C-alpha positions in Angstrom: 41.8 26.9 -31.5 41.4 23.5 -29.9 44.3 21.2 -29.9 44.3 17.4 -29.7 44.6 17.4 -25.9 41.5 19.7 -25.6 39.5 17.5 -27.9 40.5 14.4 -25.9 39.5 16.1 -22.7 36.1 17.0 -24.1 35.5 13.5 -25.4 36.5 12.0 -22.0 34.4 14.3 -19.9 31.1 14.7 -21.9 28.7 12.0 -23.0 28.2 11.3 -26.7 24.8 11.2 -28.3 25.0 7.4 -28.5 25.8 7.2 -24.8 22.8 9.5 -23.9 20.4 7.3 -26.0 21.6 4.2 -24.2 21.0 5.9 -20.8 17.6 7.1 -22.0 16.6 3.6 -23.0 17.8 2.1 -19.7 15.8 4.8 -17.8 12.6 4.0 -19.9 13.0 0.3 -19.0 13.5 1.1 -15.3 10.5 3.4 -15.3 8.3 0.8 -16.9 9.3 -1.8 -14.2 8.7 0.8 -11.5 5.2 1.5 -12.9 4.4 -2.2 -12.9 5.6 -2.6 -9.3 3.6 0.4 -8.1 0.5 -0.9 -9.8 0.9 -4.3 -8.2 1.5 -2.7 -4.8 -1.5 -0.4 -5.1 -3.7 -3.4 -6.1 -2.4 -5.3 -3.0 -3.0 -2.4 -0.7 -6.5 -1.9 -2.1 -7.4 -5.5 -1.4 -5.9 -5.3 2.1 -7.9 -2.1 2.9 -11.1 -3.8 1.7 -10.5 -6.7 4.0 -9.8 -4.3 6.9 -13.0 -2.5 6.2 -14.9 -5.8 6.2 -13.3 -6.8 9.6 -14.3 -3.4 11.1 -17.9 -3.8 10.0 -18.0 -7.4 11.4 -16.5 -6.1 14.7 -19.2 -3.3 14.9 -22.0 -5.8 14.2 -20.5 -8.2 16.8 -20.5 -5.5 19.4 -24.1 -4.7 18.7 -25.1 -8.3 18.9 -23.1 -8.7 22.2 -24.9 -5.7 23.7 -28.2 -7.1 22.7 -27.5 -10.5 24.2 -26.4 -8.7 27.4 -29.7 -6.9 27.6 -31.6 -10.1 27.0 -29.7 -11.9 29.7 -30.4 -9.1 32.2 -34.1 -9.2 31.3 -34.2 -13.0 31.8 -32.4 -12.7 35.1 -34.9 -10.1 36.3 -37.9 -12.2 35.1 -36.6 -15.3 36.8 -35.3 -13.5 40.0 -31.7 -14.6 39.4 -28.9 -12.4 40.5 -26.0 -11.9 38.1 -22.5 -11.3 39.4 -20.1 -9.4 37.2 
């Protein structure tokens, strides 16, 4: 048989149904906030990665243009008999 002291110990050491529901509701709220933050973060990272991809493409095209200009300058130098020092 449980005596008063045993019952008090059980009440003090175990959560009641009401306490568990309160914790559950807090967890649901926290999870909802986390989901919102994760979505916002993913949207920001997606935008950033798109900008990085654009910059990489511009860099590649700039390198191609620079090489083409270099070839044109060398051809002009040959045609005019000019010596280029590098």
